[in-house]
C-alpha angles and dihedrals in degrees: 000000000000101000116036107262119189141177114242119209122180117217090239091056118103088232090064089061090048090050091052091049091050093050091051095048117089093202092053091048091050090052091048092050091050091050090051088063100047147343113272141169122239092256091050091051090049091050094046094048097034093237131137114267090236091058093048092046091051094051096042091050091050093047091049090054093057095040101252093115132034138185107265098186145298138270135179120258130213094284092046091257121143114258122193120229118212134203137178111269118245092206113105121236118226115203110202128190099229148352113332133177104253120217109238130195100276095054090048088051090049090050090052091046090054091054091046092049091051092050092048092046092051091047095049093045090051090053090047090050091050093048092047090048091051092049095047095043118090106258142184096234120091094220094055091045090052092050090048092048090049091051092047092048091048091052092048092050091051090053096248123136119253093202123087093343090066093066090055091060095088089052091049092050091047091050093049090048091050094049093042092052092049090048091051092051090048091054092046092048092052092046097050 
């Protein structure tokens, strides 16, 4: 499921009354327990529990309306007709006392985008830190030594110290990369 998705039902909603009726009915609970074990059609449930098909159909329909049961798939019956298979839903149901602001799809997408942008920002800043560390570290290669010498000379010319402040450069570059990446995602999120 990734992020926790849940069904919200307000106590004033008709589905809350249906949920209460289901929870108080032994036949509905028996059907729900059976559907927790495996996916079954209405006729298979009726056969397993020795109940009339109309009773099973009534309870399964009611449980599907409140989110306790969902269609798991389809198969073909004896007369090559499509038969729905049902299973118990894994999604929790949250019963709330009054009006609440429900999270809809777009805000869930934005929440996921925020997490993705943080992961990307951390990843890019780690790469920037590594690259800056490699460049600022004394090395055997001439190219890296030239880049380091250039950076040191530039710092000296600008009047900055090349002592302990130099080792903080990778952290500074990583921080700038992190903030820049988050800023870019913020701009993209507002634009789209």
